[in-house]
PDB file of N, CA, C and O in Angstrom, chain B, residues numbered from 101:
ATOM      1  N   MET B 101       0.949  -1.093   0.128  1.00  0.00           N
ATOM      2  CA  MET B 101       0.058   0.020  -0.194  1.00  0.00           C
ATOM      3  C   MET B 101       0.752   1.238  -0.152  1.00  0.00           C
ATOM      4  O   MET B 101       1.468   1.374   0.840  1.00  0.00           O
ATOM      5  N   SER B 102       0.734   2.198  -0.992  1.00  0.00           N
ATOM      6  CA  SER B 102       1.544   3.301  -0.937  1.00  0.00           C
ATOM      7  C   SER B 102       0.920   4.453  -0.195  1.00  0.00           C
ATOM      8  O   SER B 102      -0.261   4.561   0.134  1.00  0.00           O
ATOM      9  N   GLU B 103       1.884   5.273   0.009  1.00  0.00           N
ATOM     10  CA  GLU B 103       1.382   6.502   1.077  1.00  0.00           C
ATOM     11  C   GLU B 103       0.782   7.495   0.314  1.00  0.00           C
ATOM     12  O   GLU B 103       1.096   7.623  -0.870  1.00  0.00           O
ATOM     13  N   THR B 104      -0.033   8.205   0.835  1.00  0.00           N
ATOM     14  CA  THR B 104      -0.673   9.319   0.340  1.00  0.00           C
ATOM     15  C   THR B 104       0.015  10.611   0.844  1.00  0.00           C
ATOM     16  O   THR B 104       0.559  10.501   1.942  1.00  0.00           O
ATOM     17  N   PRO B 105       0.079  11.730   0.277  1.00  0.00           N
ATOM     18  CA  PRO B 105       0.692  12.789   0.824  1.00  0.00           C
ATOM     19  C   PRO B 105       0.249  13.214   2.320  1.00  0.00           C
ATOM     20  O   PRO B 105       1.057  13.782   3.055  1.00  0.00           O
ATOM     21  N   ALA B 106      -0.935  12.948   2.700  1.00  0.00           N
ATOM     22  CA  ALA B 106      -1.344  13.136   3.960  1.00  0.00           C
ATOM     23  C   ALA B 106      -0.773  12.332   4.935  1.00  0.00           C
ATOM     24  O   ALA B 106      -0.678  12.739   6.092  1.00  0.00           O
ATOM     25  N   ASP B 107      -0.323  11.067   4.546  1.00  0.00           N
ATOM     26  CA  ASP B 107       0.348  10.125   5.474  1.00  0.00           C
ATOM     27  C   ASP B 107       1.748  10.361   5.776  1.00  0.00           C
ATOM     28  O   ASP B 107       2.326   9.760   6.681  1.00  0.00           O
ATOM     29  N   ARG B 108       2.335  11.278   4.990  1.00  0.00           N
ATOM     30  CA  ARG B 108       3.781  11.576   5.077  1.00  0.00           C
ATOM     31  C   ARG B 108       4.003  12.698   6.164  1.00  0.00           C
ATOM     32  O   ARG B 108       3.165  13.589   6.299  1.00  0.00           O
ATOM     33  N   PRO B 109       5.164  12.642   6.951  1.00  0.00           N
ATOM     34  CA  PRO B 109       5.423  13.687   7.732  1.00  0.00           C
ATOM     35  C   PRO B 109       5.859  14.971   6.899  1.00  0.00           C
ATOM     36  O   PRO B 109       6.303  14.976   5.751  1.00  0.00           O
ATOM     37  N   ALA B 110       5.665  15.895   7.613  1.00  0.00           N
ATOM     38  CA  ALA B 110       6.048  17.333   6.845  1.00  0.00           C
ATOM     39  C   ALA B 110       7.642  17.270   6.964  1.00  0.00           C
ATOM     40  O   ALA B 110       8.230  16.950   7.997  1.00  0.00           O
ATOM     41  N   LEU B 111       8.232  17.608   5.805  1.00  0.00           N
ATOM     42  CA  LEU B 111       9.816  17.832   5.858  1.00  0.00           C
ATOM     43  C   LEU B 111      10.142  19.087   6.763  1.00  0.00           C
ATOM     44  O   LEU B 111       9.477  20.123   6.744  1.00  0.00           O
ATOM     45  N   PRO B 112      11.147  18.884   7.483  1.00  0.00           N
ATOM     46  CA  PRO B 112      11.645  20.040   8.282  1.00  0.00           C
ATOM     47  C   PRO B 112      12.263  21.074   7.579  1.00  0.00           C
ATOM     48  O   PRO B 112      12.751  20.950   6.456  1.00  0.00           O
ATOM     49  N   ASP B 113      12.238  22.150   8.282  1.00  0.00           N
ATOM     50  CA  ASP B 113      12.986  23.415   7.681  1.00  0.00           C
ATOM     51  C   ASP B 113      14.667  22.962   7.445  1.00  0.00           C
ATOM     52  O   ASP B 113      15.284  23.249   6.419  1.00  0.00           O
ATOM     53  N   ARG B 114      15.127  22.368   8.353  1.00  0.00           N
ATOM     54  CA  ARG B 114      16.512  21.955   8.359  1.00  0.00           C
ATOM     55  C   ARG B 114      16.671  20.399   8.819  1.00  0.00           C
ATOM     56  O   ARG B 114      16.210  19.874   9.833  1.00  0.00           O
ATOM     57  N   LEU B 115      17.484  19.792   7.748  1.00  0.00           N
ATOM     58  CA  LEU B 115      17.567  18.311   7.880  1.00  0.00           C
ATOM     59  C   LEU B 115      19.146  18.007   7.635  1.00  0.00           C
ATOM     60  O   LEU B 115      19.801  18.542   6.740  1.00  0.00           O
ATOM     61  N   SER B 116      19.638  17.095   8.540  1.00  0.00           N
ATOM     62  CA  SER B 116      21.261  16.624   8.183  1.00  0.00           C
ATOM     63  C   SER B 116      21.275  15.111   8.203  1.00  0.00           C
ATOM     64  O   SER B 116      20.473  14.482   8.894  1.00  0.00           O
ATOM     65  N   THR B 117      22.112  14.576   7.507  1.00  0.00           N
ATOM     66  CA  THR B 117      22.300  13.243   7.294  1.00  0.00           C
ATOM     67  C   THR B 117      23.425  12.693   8.315  1.00  0.00           C
ATOM     68  O   THR B 117      23.717  11.497   8.330  1.00  0.00           O
ATOM     69  N   ASP B 118      24.041  13.635   9.169  1.00  0.00           N
ATOM     70  CA  ASP B 118      25.005  13.325  10.067  1.00  0.00           C
ATOM     71  C   ASP B 118      24.291  13.022  11.351  1.00  0.00           C
ATOM     72  O   ASP B 118      23.586  13.847  11.932  1.00  0.00           O
ATOM     73  N   PRO B 119      24.543  11.610  11.827  1.00  0.00           N
ATOM     74  CA  PRO B 119      23.732  11.143  13.118  1.00  0.00           C
ATOM     75  C   PRO B 119      24.147  12.020  14.357  1.00  0.00           C
ATOM     76  O   PRO B 119      23.350  12.102  15.292  1.00  0.00           O
ATOM     77  N   ASP B 120      25.198  12.596  14.407  1.00  0.00           N
ATOM     78  CA  ASP B 120      25.691  13.593  15.466  1.00  0.00           C
ATOM     79  C   ASP B 120      25.071  14.785  15.392  1.00  0.00           C
ATOM     80  O   ASP B 120      25.056  15.453  16.426  1.00  0.00           O
ATOM     81  N   SER B 121      24.524  15.242  14.369  1.00  0.00           N
ATOM     82  CA  SER B 121      23.612  16.614  14.352  1.00  0.00           C
ATOM     83  C   SER B 121      22.560  16.700  15.185  1.00  0.00           C
ATOM     84  O   SER B 121      22.055  15.638  15.548  1.00  0.00           O
ATOM     85  N   PRO B 122      22.095  17.749  15.585  1.00  0.00           N
ATOM     86  CA  PRO B 122      20.874  17.913  16.320  1.00  0.00           C
ATOM     87  C   PRO B 122      19.591  18.002  15.302  1.00  0.00           C
ATOM     88  O   PRO B 122      18.448  18.070  15.754  1.00  0.00           O
ATOM     89  N   PHE B 123      19.838  17.998  14.017  1.00  0.00           N
ATOM     90  CA  PHE B 123      18.922  18.190  12.841  1.00  0.00           C
ATOM     91  C   PHE B 123      18.817  16.943  12.257  1.00  0.00           C
ATOM     92  O   PHE B 123      18.082  16.846  11.274  1.00  0.00           O
ATOM     93  N   HIS B 124      19.517  15.781  12.740  1.00  0.00           N
ATOM     94  CA  HIS B 124      19.229  14.462  12.183  1.00  0.00           C
ATOM     95  C   HIS B 124      17.887  13.846  12.507  1.00  0.00           C
ATOM     96  O   HIS B 124      17.381  13.918  13.627  1.00  0.00           O
ATOM     97  N   ASP B 125      17.366  13.271  11.532  1.00  0.00           N
ATOM     98  CA  ASP B 125      16.053  12.572  11.859  1.00  0.00           C
ATOM     99  C   ASP B 125      16.011  11.346  10.922  1.00  0.00           C
ATOM    100  O   ASP B 125      15.582  11.430   9.771  1.00  0.00           O
ATOM    101  N   ALA B 126      16.499  10.151  11.493  1.00  0.00           N
ATOM    102  CA  ALA B 126      16.587   8.948  10.790  1.00  0.00           C
ATOM    103  C   ALA B 126      15.207   8.564  10.093  1.00  0.00           C
ATOM    104  O   ALA B 126      15.178   8.176   8.925  1.00  0.00           O
ATOM    105  N   GLU B 127      14.069   8.694  10.875  1.00  0.00           N
ATOM    106  CA  GLU B 127      12.765   8.473  10.469  1.00  0.00           C
ATOM    107  C   GLU B 127      12.453   9.050   9.000  1.00  0.00           C
ATOM    108  O   GLU B 127      11.996   8.397   8.062  1.00  0.00           O
ATOM    109  N   ILE B 128      12.764  10.288   9.001  1.00  0.00           N
ATOM    110  CA  ILE B 128      12.460  11.011   7.817  1.00  0.00           C
ATOM    111  C   ILE B 128      13.330  10.695   6.873  1.00  0.00           C
ATOM    112  O   ILE B 128      12.864  10.591   5.738  1.00  0.00           O
ATOM    113  N   LEU B 129      14.579  10.495   7.035  1.00  0.00           N
ATOM    114  CA  LEU B 129      15.673  10.238   5.960  1.00  0.00           C
ATOM    115  C   LEU B 129      15.175   8.735   5.492  1.00  0.00           C
ATOM    116  O   LEU B 129      15.257   8.430   4.302  1.00  0.00           O
ATOM    117  N   ALA B 130      14.806   8.074   6.185  1.00  0.00           N
ATOM    118  CA  ALA B 130      14.459   6.565   5.528  1.00  0.00           C
ATOM    119  C   ALA B 130      13.284   6.611   4.689  1.00  0.00           C
ATOM    120  O   ALA B 130      12.894   5.556   4.188  1.00  0.00           O
ATOM    121  N   ARG B 131      12.622   7.770   4.450  1.00  0.00           N
ATOM    122  CA  ARG B 131      11.617   7.819   3.492  1.00  0.00           C
ATOM    123  C   ARG B 131      11.929   8.458   2.189  1.00  0.00           C
ATOM    124  O   ARG B 131      11.035   8.936   1.491  1.00  0.00           O
ATOM    125  N   ASN B 132      13.316   8.478   1.813  1.00  0.00           N
ATOM    126  CA  ASN B 132      13.958   8.826   0.771  1.00  0.00           C
ATOM    127  C   ASN B 132      13.662  10.363   0.277  1.00  0.00           C
ATOM    128  O   ASN B 132      12.935  10.681  -0.664  1.00  0.00           O
ATOM    129  N   VAL B 133      14.280  11.095   0.999  1.00  0.00           N
ATOM    130  CA  VAL B 133      14.209  12.651   0.748  1.00  0.00           C
ATOM    131  C   VAL B 133      15.150  12.979  -0.216  1.00  0.00           C
ATOM    132  O   VAL B 133      16.298  12.535  -0.223  1.00  0.00           O
ATOM    133  N   GLY B 134      14.575  13.929  -1.222  1.00  0.00           N
ATOM    134  CA  GLY B 134      15.434  14.281  -2.191  1.00  0.00           C
ATOM    135  C   GLY B 134      15.447  15.852  -2.105  1.00  0.00           C
ATOM    136  O   GLY B 134      14.501  16.411  -1.550  1.00  0.00           O
ATOM    137  N   VAL B 135      16.547  16.630  -2.667  1.00  0.00           N
ATOM    138  CA  VAL B 135      16.879  18.004  -2.417  1.00  0.00           C
ATOM    139  C   VAL B 135      17.016  18.658  -3.975  1.00  0.00           C
ATOM    140  O   VAL B 135      17.750  18.217  -4.860  1.00  0.00           O
ATOM    141  N   ARG B 136      16.288  19.601  -4.055  1.00  0.00           N
ATOM    142  CA  ARG B 136      16.491  20.441  -5.453  1.00  0.00           C
ATOM    143  C   ARG B 136      16.962  21.641  -4.885  1.00  0.00           C
ATOM    144  O   ARG B 136      16.403  22.259  -3.979  1.00  0.00           O
ATOM    145  N   PHE B 137      18.223  22.010  -5.565  1.00  0.00           N
ATOM    146  CA  PHE B 137      18.947  23.076  -5.265  1.00  0.00           C
ATOM    147  C   PHE B 137      19.159  24.074  -6.364  1.00  0.00           C
ATOM    148  O   PHE B 137      20.075  23.763  -7.125  1.00  0.00           O
ATOM    149  N   LYS B 138      18.565  25.150  -6.625  1.00  0.00           N
ATOM    150  CA  LYS B 138      18.575  25.905  -7.875  1.00  0.00           C
ATOM    151  C   LYS B 138      17.942  25.163  -8.831  1.00  0.00           C
ATOM    152  O   LYS B 138      18.444  25.132  -9.954  1.00  0.00           O
ATOM    153  N   GLY B 139      16.937  24.560  -8.604  1.00  0.00           N
ATOM    154  CA  GLY B 139      16.171  24.013  -9.650  1.00  0.00           C
ATOM    155  C   GLY B 139      16.928  22.506 -10.085  1.00  0.00           C
ATOM    156  O   GLY B 139      16.322  21.783 -10.876  1.00  0.00           O
ATOM    157  N   GLU B 140      18.040  22.139  -9.634  1.00  0.00           N
ATOM    158  CA  GLU B 140      18.592  21.063  -9.950  1.00  0.00           C
ATOM    159  C   GLU B 140      18.762  19.884  -8.783  1.00  0.00           C
ATOM    160  O   GLU B 140      19.446  20.097  -7.782  1.00  0.00           O
ATOM    161  N   ASP B 141      18.217  18.883  -8.963  1.00  0.00           N
ATOM    162  CA  ASP B 141      18.357  17.560  -7.984  1.00  0.00           C
ATOM    163  C   ASP B 141      19.834  17.365  -7.583  1.00  0.00           C
ATOM    164  O   ASP B 141      20.729  17.219  -8.416  1.00  0.00           O
ATOM    165  N   LYS B 142      20.014  17.373  -6.325  1.00  0.00           N
ATOM    166  CA  LYS B 142      21.409  16.994  -5.862  1.00  0.00           C
ATOM    167  C   LYS B 142      21.338  15.680  -5.095  1.00  0.00           C
ATOM    168  O   LYS B 142      20.370  15.416  -4.381  1.00  0.00           O
ATOM    169  N   THR B 143      22.395  14.844  -5.254  1.00  0.00           N
ATOM    170  CA  THR B 143      22.563  13.735  -4.522  1.00  0.00           C
ATOM    171  C   THR B 143      23.504  13.732  -3.555  1.00  0.00           C
ATOM    172  O   THR B 143      23.570  12.734  -2.837  1.00  0.00           O
ATOM    173  N   ASN B 144      24.346  14.753  -3.356  1.00  0.00           N
ATOM    174  CA  ASN B 144      25.379  14.739  -2.337  1.00  0.00           C
ATOM    175  C   ASN B 144      25.159  15.749  -1.167  1.00  0.00           C
ATOM    176  O   ASN B 144      26.117  16.245  -0.573  1.00  0.00           O
ATOM    177  N   VAL B 145      23.937  16.018  -0.877  1.00  0.00           N
ATOM    178  CA  VAL B 145      23.486  16.993   0.064  1.00  0.00           C
ATOM    179  C   VAL B 145      23.826  16.340   1.440  1.00  0.00           C
ATOM    180  O   VAL B 145      23.485  15.171   1.622  1.00  0.00           O
ATOM    181  N   ASP B 146      24.447  16.996   2.369  1.00  0.00           N
ATOM    182  CA  ASP B 146      24.759  16.509   3.627  1.00  0.00           C
ATOM    183  C   ASP B 146      23.832  17.017   4.740  1.00  0.00           C
ATOM    184  O   ASP B 146      23.575  16.383   5.763  1.00  0.00           O
ATOM    185  N   GLU B 147      23.350  18.253   4.421  1.00  0.00           N
ATOM    186  CA  GLU B 147      22.431  19.164   5.351  1.00  0.00           C
ATOM    187  C   GLU B 147      21.880  20.297   4.364  1.00  0.00           C
ATOM    188  O   GLU B 147      22.450  20.784   3.388  1.00  0.00           O
ATOM    189  N   TYR B 148      20.568  20.594   4.906  1.00  0.00           N
ATOM    190  CA  TYR B 148      20.022  21.758   4.104  1.00  0.00           C
ATOM    191  C   TYR B 148      19.249  22.571   5.101  1.00  0.00           C
ATOM    192  O   TYR B 148      18.918  22.051   6.166  1.00  0.00           O
ATOM    193  N   CYS B 149      18.908  23.948   4.792  1.00  0.00           N
ATOM    194  CA  CYS B 149      18.067  24.740   5.572  1.00  0.00           C
ATOM    195  C   CYS B 149      17.259  25.598   4.645  1.00  0.00           C
ATOM    196  O   CYS B 149      17.731  26.506   3.961  1.00  0.00           O
ATOM    197  N   VAL B 150      15.981  25.227   4.680  1.00  0.00           N
ATOM    198  CA  VAL B 150      15.114  25.847   3.712  1.00  0.00           C
ATOM    199  C   VAL B 150      14.976  27.483   3.917  1.00  0.00           C
ATOM    200  O   VAL B 150      15.209  28.262   2.993  1.00  0.00           O
ATOM    201  N   SER B 151      14.534  27.952   5.354  1.00  0.00           N
ATOM    202  CA  SER B 151      14.567  29.322   5.556  1.00  0.00           C
ATOM    203  C   SER B 151      15.667  30.140   5.445  1.00  0.00           C
ATOM    204  O   SER B 151      15.515  31.325   5.149  1.00  0.00           O
ATOM    205  N   GLU B 152      16.937  29.590   5.676  1.00  0.00           N
ATOM    206  CA  GLU B 152      18.166  30.313   5.385  1.00  0.00           C
ATOM    207  C   GLU B 152      18.700  30.252   3.948  1.00  0.00           C
ATOM    208  O   GLU B 152      19.604  30.982   3.539  1.00  0.00           O
ATOM    209  N   GLY B 153      18.045  29.287   3.185  1.00  0.00           N
ATOM    210  CA  GLY B 153      18.476  29.142   1.925  1.00  0.00           C
ATOM    211  C   GLY B 153      19.900  28.573   1.560  1.00  0.00           C
ATOM    212  O   GLY B 153      20.637  29.176   0.779  1.00  0.00           O
ATOM    213  N   TRP B 154      20.218  27.505   2.100  1.00  0.00           N
ATOM    214  CA  TRP B 154      21.701  26.998   1.940  1.00  0.00           C
ATOM    215  C   TRP B 154      21.575  25.499   2.045  1.00  0.00           C
ATOM    216  O   TRP B 154      20.609  24.985   2.609  1.00  0.00           O
ATOM    217  N   VAL B 155      22.556  24.794   1.499  1.00  0.00           N
ATOM    218  CA  VAL B 155      22.822  23.425   1.496  1.00  0.00           C
ATOM    219  C   VAL B 155      24.349  23.218   1.679  1.00  0.00           C
ATOM    220  O   VAL B 155      25.157  23.982   1.151  1.00  0.00           O
ATOM    221  N   LYS B 156      24.683  22.261   2.370  1.00  0.00           N
ATOM    222  CA  LYS B 156      26.031  21.854   2.641  1.00  0.00           C
ATOM    223  C   LYS B 156      26.208  20.557   1.574  1.00  0.00           C
ATOM    224  O   LYS B 156      25.416  19.614   1.592  1.00  0.00           O
ATOM    225  N   LEU B 157      27.101  20.616   0.846  1.00  0.00           N
ATOM    226  CA  LEU B 157      27.226  19.409  -0.103  1.00  0.00           C
ATOM    227  C   LEU B 157      28.743  18.674   0.207  1.00  0.00           C
ATOM    228  O   LEU B 157      29.718  19.374   0.482  1.00  0.00           O
ATOM    229  N   ALA B 158      28.809  17.513   0.147  1.00  0.00           N
ATOM    230  CA  ALA B 158      29.870  16.686   0.225  1.00  0.00           C
ATOM    231  C   ALA B 158      30.841  17.011  -0.811  1.00  0.00           C
ATOM    232  O   ALA B 158      30.432  17.226  -1.952  1.00  0.00           O
ATOM    233  N   VAL B 159      32.262  17.080  -0.499  1.00  0.00           N
ATOM    234  CA  VAL B 159      33.172  17.582  -1.450  1.00  0.00           C
ATOM    235  C   VAL B 159      34.141  16.181  -1.621  1.00  0.00           C
ATOM    236  O   VAL B 159      34.875  15.829  -0.697  1.00  0.00           O
ATOM    237  N   GLY B 160      34.072  15.538  -2.709  1.00  0.00           N
ATOM    238  CA  GLY B 160      34.997  14.386  -2.946  1.00  0.00           C
ATOM    239  C   GLY B 160      34.841  13.465  -1.731  1.00  0.00           C
ATOM    240  O   GLY B 160      33.898  13.429  -0.941  1.00  0.00           O
ATOM    241  N   LYS B 161      35.939  12.742  -1.743  1.00  0.00           N
ATOM    242  CA  LYS B 161      36.155  11.810  -0.527  1.00  0.00           C
ATOM    243  C   LYS B 161      37.120  12.090   0.589  1.00  0.00           C
ATOM    244  O   LYS B 161      37.583  11.286   1.399  1.00  0.00           O
ATOM    245  N   THR B 162      37.352  13.455   0.474  1.00  0.00           N
ATOM    246  CA  THR B 162      38.346  14.013   1.548  1.00  0.00           C
ATOM    247  C   THR B 162      37.602  14.232   2.920  1.00  0.00           C
ATOM    248  O   THR B 162      36.523  14.793   3.108  1.00  0.00           O
ATOM    249  N   LEU B 163      38.451  13.648   3.826  1.00  0.00           N
ATOM    250  CA  LEU B 163      37.991  13.658   5.296  1.00  0.00           C
ATOM    251  C   LEU B 163      38.568  14.747   6.063  1.00  0.00           C
ATOM    252  O   LEU B 163      39.652  15.224   5.726  1.00  0.00           O
ATOM    253  N   ASP B 164      37.891  15.199   7.124  1.00  0.00           N
ATOM    254  CA  ASP B 164      38.487  16.284   8.008  1.00  0.00           C
ATOM    255  C   ASP B 164      39.318  15.506   9.227  1.00  0.00           C
ATOM    256  O   ASP B 164      39.384  14.285   9.088  1.00  0.00           O
ATOM    257  N   ARG B 165      39.837  15.967  10.181  1.00  0.00           N
ATOM    258  CA  ARG B 165      40.645  15.485  11.109  1.00  0.00           C
ATOM    259  C   ARG B 165      39.842  14.547  12.172  1.00  0.00           C
ATOM    260  O   ARG B 165      40.394  13.879  13.046  1.00  0.00           O
ATOM    261  N   ARG B 166      38.495  14.615  11.949  1.00  0.00           N
ATOM    262  CA  ARG B 166      37.669  13.714  12.881  1.00  0.00           C
ATOM    263  C   ARG B 166      36.972  12.769  12.109  1.00  0.00           C
ATOM    264  O   ARG B 166      36.005  12.155  12.562  1.00  0.00           O
ATOM    265  N   GLY B 167      37.473  12.592  10.793  1.00  0.00           N
ATOM    266  CA  GLY B 167      36.980  11.505  10.126  1.00  0.00           C
ATOM    267  C   GLY B 167      35.687  11.556   9.276  1.00  0.00           C
ATOM    268  O   GLY B 167      35.222  10.601   8.654  1.00  0.00           O
ATOM    269  N   LYS B 168      35.141  12.883   9.341  1.00  0.00           N
ATOM    270  CA  LYS B 168      33.946  13.289   8.642  1.00  0.00           C
ATOM    271  C   LYS B 168      34.297  13.813   7.210  1.00  0.00           C
ATOM    272  O   LYS B 168      35.364  14.343   6.901  1.00  0.00           O
ATOM    273  N   GLN B 169      33.243  13.584   6.394  1.00  0.00           N
ATOM    274  CA  GLN B 169      33.689  14.134   5.036  1.00  0.00           C
ATOM    275  C   GLN B 169      33.590  15.636   4.898  1.00  0.00           C
ATOM    276  O   GLN B 169      32.683  16.159   5.545  1.00  0.00           O
ATOM    277  N   LEU B 170      34.313  16.372   4.216  1.00  0.00           N
ATOM    278  CA  LEU B 170      34.413  17.730   4.037  1.00  0.00           C
ATOM    279  C   LEU B 170      33.259  18.207   3.267  1.00  0.00           C
ATOM    280  O   LEU B 170      32.762  17.511   2.382  1.00  0.00           O
ATOM    281  N   THR B 171      32.797  19.418   3.586  1.00  0.00           N
ATOM    282  CA  THR B 171      31.307  19.938   2.854  1.00  0.00           C
ATOM    283  C   THR B 171      31.726  21.263   2.507  1.00  0.00           C
ATOM    284  O   THR B 171      32.764  21.765   2.939  1.00  0.00           O
ATOM    285  N   ILE B 172      30.907  21.847   1.710  1.00  0.00           N
ATOM    286  CA  ILE B 172      31.004  23.263   1.285  1.00  0.00           C
ATOM    287  C   ILE B 172      29.513  23.735   1.301  1.00  0.00           C
ATOM    288  O   ILE B 172      28.592  23.060   0.842  1.00  0.00           O
ATOM    289  N   LYS B 173      29.380  24.911   1.851  1.00  0.00           N
ATOM    290  CA  LYS B 173      27.993  25.556   1.853  1.00  0.00           C
ATOM    291  C   LYS B 173      27.760  26.519   0.936  1.00  0.00           C
ATOM    292  O   LYS B 173      28.470  27.520   0.847  1.00  0.00           O
ATOM    293  N   LEU B 174      26.762  26.287   0.199  1.00  0.00           N
ATOM    294  CA  LEU B 174      26.204  27.006  -0.990  1.00  0.00           C
ATOM    295  C   LEU B 174      24.828  27.749  -0.628  1.00  0.00           C
ATOM    296  O   LEU B 174      23.936  27.144  -0.033  1.00  0.00           O
ATOM    297  N   GLN B 175      24.707  29.029  -1.000  1.00  0.00           N
ATOM    298  CA  GLN B 175      23.453  29.610  -1.034  1.00  0.00           C
ATOM    299  C   GLN B 175      22.641  29.440  -1.992  1.00  0.00           C
ATOM    300  O   GLN B 175      23.098  29.138  -3.095  1.00  0.00           O
ATOM    301  N   GLY B 176      21.287  29.588  -1.808  1.00  0.00           N
ATOM    302  CA  GLY B 176      20.331  29.530  -3.024  1.00  0.00           C
ATOM    303  C   GLY B 176      19.036  28.900  -2.513  1.00  0.00           C
ATOM    304  O   GLY B 176      18.864  28.554  -1.345  1.00  0.00           O
ATOM    305  N   PRO B 177      18.107  28.780  -3.536  1.00  0.00           N
ATOM    306  CA  PRO B 177      16.653  28.284  -3.202  1.00  0.00           C
ATOM    307  C   PRO B 177      16.844  26.899  -2.976  1.00  0.00           C
ATOM    308  O   PRO B 177      17.613  26.294  -3.723  1.00  0.00           O
ATOM    309  N   VAL B 178      16.161  26.204  -1.900  1.00  0.00           N
ATOM    310  CA  VAL B 178      16.309  24.810  -1.553  1.00  0.00           C
ATOM    311  C   VAL B 178      14.918  24.449  -1.547  1.00  0.00           C
ATOM    312  O   VAL B 178      14.040  25.167  -1.067  1.00  0.00           O
ATOM    313  N   GLU B 179      14.691  23.135  -2.177  1.00  0.00           N
ATOM    314  CA  GLU B 179      13.204  22.511  -2.157  1.00  0.00           C
ATOM    315  C   GLU B 179      13.308  20.952  -1.882  1.00  0.00           C
ATOM    316  O   GLU B 179      13.466  20.125  -2.779  1.00  0.00           O
ATOM    317  N   PRO B 180      13.199  20.646  -0.508  1.00  0.00           N
ATOM    318  CA  PRO B 180      13.198  19.138  -0.372  1.00  0.00           C
ATOM    319  C   PRO B 180      11.937  18.628  -0.655  1.00  0.00           C
ATOM    320  O   PRO B 180      10.880  19.260  -0.647  1.00  0.00           O
ATOM    321  N   TYR B 181      12.102  17.457  -0.905  1.00  0.00           N
ATOM    322  CA  TYR B 181      10.777  16.641  -1.360  1.00  0.00           C
ATOM    323  C   TYR B 181      10.852  15.127  -1.091  1.00  0.00           C
ATOM    324  O   TYR B 181      11.974  14.700  -0.821  1.00  0.00           O
ATOM    325  N   PHE B 182       9.917  14.319  -1.120  1.00  0.00           N
ATOM    326  CA  PHE B 182      10.051  12.727  -1.001  1.00  0.00           C
ATOM    327  C   PHE B 182      10.154  12.245  -2.474  1.00  0.00           C
ATOM    328  O   PHE B 182       9.287  12.467  -3.319  1.00  0.00           O
ATOM    329  N   ARG B 183      11.307  11.561  -2.693  1.00  0.00           N
ATOM    330  CA  ARG B 183      11.489  11.249  -3.964  1.00  0.00           C
ATOM    331  C   ARG B 183      10.369  10.104  -4.548  1.00  0.00           C
ATOM    332  O   ARG B 183      10.048  10.091  -5.736  1.00  0.00           O
ATOM    333  N   ASP B 184       9.919   9.318  -3.728  1.00  0.00           N
ATOM    334  CA  ASP B 184       8.879   8.317  -4.149  1.00  0.00           C
ATOM    335  C   ASP B 184       7.419   9.097  -4.378  1.00  0.00           C
ATOM    336  O   ASP B 184       6.395   8.439  -4.562  1.00  0.00           O
ATOM    337  N   ALA B 185       7.413  10.472  -4.353  1.00  0.00           N
ATOM    338  CA  ALA B 185       6.230  11.221  -4.582  1.00  0.00           C
ATOM    339  C   ALA B 185       6.111  11.551  -6.114  1.00  0.00           C
ATOM    340  O   ALA B 185       5.038  11.838  -6.644  1.00  0.00           O
ATOM    341  N   ASP B 186       7.400  11.481  -6.823  1.00  0.00           N
ATOM    342  CA  ASP B 186       7.424  11.923  -8.222  1.00  0.00           C
ATOM    343  C   ASP B 186       6.572  11.005  -9.120  1.00  0.00           C
ATOM    344  O   ASP B 186       6.482  11.232 -10.326  1.00  0.00           O
TER     345      ASP B 186
END
């Protein structure tokens, strides 16, 4: 049985894939969240904030001194969505 839009939780204003982040929500991430940034689908988004208009994108395979992937923060319009809704 597929979900209807009313069955889905609302996407948060800010969401992170990092389990150590206070903005991490495993339940929502398990529902296959996609992010459009400046009208283009991005697959390497580590964190987003709709109200502030930015995304953090993973940069290659480089790690910081704590073993986490390096990210770059870009400004622009952010549209999160559920991928299975397309």
